N, C-alpha and C positions, 0 to 999 in steps of 0.2 A: 572524312565523314563526320557528321555532327549529330548529337543527341538533343532532341527537343521534347519538352512536355507541352501537351496541347489540352486545353480545358474548354469544354462546351457548357455554358451556363443556361439554365432555363429562365425565360422571362414571362412565360405563361403556362397554364396547364397543358400537358401533352400526354402522349402515351409512349410506352417503351418501344412499341413497334415503329411509331413515327420517328422516334429518335434514332433507333438502330438503323433504319432504312436511310435516313438523311445523312448520318455520319458515314455509313459505308459508301454511299454514293460520292461523298466528298473525298473519301480516301481513295476510291477507285480513280477519280479524276486526277488526284495528285500523283498516284502511282503511274498512270498512263501518260503523264507529262514528264516523268522522271524526277519529280520534286521530292518524292520519298522513296526509300529502298526497302525491299523485302515484300512479303506477301501476307503475313499474319500480324494483326494489330489488335491485341487484347484491349478491351475498353473497361475501365473500372467505374462502377456506379457509386457515387458518393452522395452526400446530403445536398441535393439541389443542383448537382453538376456531374458531368462525365469527364473522365480524364484518360488519356493514353499517352504513350511515349513513342516517338517516331525518330527514325534515322534519316538524315538528309545529306545530300552531297556537299552542301556549303552552308555557312551559318544563316544565310538569308534565303534559302531555297523555298521557304513557304510564303515569301512575299507575294502579295496579290498581283504584282506586275507580271509574274511568271505563269499565272493561271491560264489554262486553256479555256475556250468557250464553255466546255463541259464543266470545268472547275468553277467558273463564274455562275453557271446555272446551279451548281451544287450548293454554293453559298446561299443563293436564294432559297433553295430547298431546306437548308438549315433553319432559316428564319420562319418558313412556313410550318416547320415542325415545332416551333416554339423555342428555338435556341438562338442565342446571341452569336455573333461572329466569333470564331475560335480565338481564344487567348493563347499566345505562343510564348514560351519561355525557353531560351537557349540554355541547356544544361552544360554543354561543353563538347569538346572534340572527342571522338571515339579513337582511342589510342591503338586499337587493334585493326584499324582500317587504313586504306590508302587515301592520301589527299587528292582532291580533284585538281585537274590542270588549271593553271592560273594565267596562261597565255595561249594565244591561238598558235597551233603548231604548223610547221611547214607541210606536214602530211599526217594522216590519221588512219586508224585501223578499226574495222568492225571485228571485235575480238572478245571472247568470253570463255569461261570454263564453268563446270558444274559447282565450283566452290565460290564463285563470285556473285555478289548481289549488286555491285556497282554498275554504272553505265557501261553498255557494251561498245560505246564509241571511245577509242583510246588515242591519246596523243602519240605521235610518232617520235617525239623527243624522249619521253621517259615512260611511256605506256600508262601514264596517269589517266583516270577516267575523265571524260568531258561530259558534264551534265547535259542531258538531252534538252532541257528547257532553254539552254543557252544557244541552241541552233534553231533555225526556222522550222516550223512544224512540218512533219513529213507528209501527213495526209489527214483529212477530215478534222483539222484543227488541233491535233494532238500527236504524241509520239507513240501511240499504241502499237503500231506496226513493228517498231523496233523492239518494244518490250515483249511482244508475243513471239517474235523471231528468237529473241534471247532465251525465253522460257523453253522453246522447243529445242534449241541447240543444247542448252544445259541438260535437258531431260535425256537427249540422245547421248551426251557425254557421260552422264551418270550411268546409263545402261551399259555402255561399252566398258566403262571402268569397273563396274560390278562383275561383268563377264559371266552372268548366270542365265539371263533371258534376253532375247532380241539383240544380242551383242553385235552380230554381223550386220543386221539391218540398220541399227543405230550408227555403227561405224561408217557405213556407206553414206549416210545422210551428212555427216560432218567432214568426210574426207574425199568425197567424189564430186566432180563438177557436173555429174549427170543426175544428181539427187534433187528432189523437190526443195529441200531445205537450202541447198546451195543456190538454186535459182531465186528463191525468195530473198536470201541474204545478199546475193550479188546485185540484184535489182535495187535493194535497199541501199547498198553502198553507193551505187551510181546516183541514186536520188539524193543522198546526203551530200555527195560531191557537187552535184548541180546546185543545191541550195546554199552550201557553205563556201563554194569556190575553193575548197581545199582538197588536194588529191586524197582520195579515200580508198583504202585497200581492204580486201576481204581475206580473212585468215582461213587457210585450208589446212585442217588437221592432218597429220601424217604419223602412222605407226605401221610396223611390219616391214616388208622388204626382204630381199634374199641376201643382200650383202652390203657392206659399207660402200664399196666401190660403186655399185649400181645406184645406191642412194645418192652419192655425190654427183653422179652423172645424170641424175633426173633432169628432164626439161619441163618447161611450163606445160601443164596439161591442156591448156587452151590453144596456145600458138606453137607449141613444141620448140620454142627457142630457149637458148641457155638463160638461166635466171639465177644461178648460184651466186651468192654474194662473197666477196673476198673475206669478210669477217661477219659473223652473225650480228644482225641488228637487234638491239635490246636484249641480247643474250638468248633470244628465242628463235628469231626468224633467220634461217640460213638461205632462204630463197626469196627473191622478189622480182616480179615481172611488172615493169612500169606500164607498158602498153595495156596489159590485161588487168592491172590493178589487183594482183594477187600476191600474198605472202604465204610462206609455209615453213615448216621446220624440217630439219633432217629427222628421219624416222626416230622416234623416241627409243626404239630398240638399239640404235647405234649411237645416239647422242650422248656425249660424256657429260 
């Protein structure tokens, strides 16, 4: 990931409300296209301009060629609010983050956890994130559906990890093929595979279980066929069903 400074300069008299609204609309469009990461973007007010710092998947993630229709409309909104097009300065690489995938993988996974802010689409080669703006838009001209699914999955993961409230309901959503979140994500993975022509798997979280032997003998929850891998893929996925496009882990209670 990369850190960028973004400056918005005023070219005519305007109001703070107009500026705030137009910049936030621009940031929303970038976020729902996968061009920027995170949810909170503090804006510093300086003499005649506004400045903020953004994290992006790649050095050129903010290039106009990646903008969604909503992003292009937001650029026009900036002008109407009295702001020039944003000036972008690359600060450098974020050393605490994972680098984005640089090649098209032979397979990919829809995978995230509550500690991740990067793209939920991961390379099957090394689990590196694939920037969402690099694939065809999923629906309505943007990647918003993928971002919203990721937010919901991470919220459920946070609740089940905290183990204080709504733990069982949250765990059901991320670990069961009967959950609403699974149906959304599974349909999303199929849509991404159709658009990219790359086999796209859905990650099914697994924890609990009565014994290691029973865990190792688990079958695919959709087709009930054997899906255990000879060796874990990417050190996480002990199970993979190619027909059903599912991957999962040996229960974290038994995984070494």
